[in-house]
N, C-alpha and C positions, 0 to 999 in steps of 0.2 A: 408300107411302113419303113422299109429299108432293105438293105442288101443282106445276103447270107454270106457270112465270113467263116473261114477255117482258122481256128485259134488253138494253139498248143500252149500249155502252161509255161513253157520255157521261152516262148517267143516274145520278143518286144513288140509293142503295138505297131511299129512301122513295118514289122514282118508279117502281119496279118494280111491275108489276101481274100478278095471277093471271089466266090465260086458261082454266084448267081445274083442277079439284080432284083429278082422277085421270088417268092415262095413257089409260084407256078413254074418258073424257069428251073428252079432247083428240083422240083418233083419230076418234071419232064426229063431232065438230064439223068436223074437217079434211075428213073424207069428205063430209059434208053440204055443205060449201062448195066441193066439187069441187077441192080442192087449193089454193084461194086462202087467203091469209093472213087468216082471218076476224077476227083480233084487230085488224086495221087499219081495219075498217069501223065 
């Protein structure tokens, strides 16, 4: 369907960033990081 984005209420749309291209990729990265917010590192 699309990419997984990280969006903060104060960010402009151009500041949004992709953390995974699929839900499966997101779940795998999240699992590998043991539940940590891997996109903050």
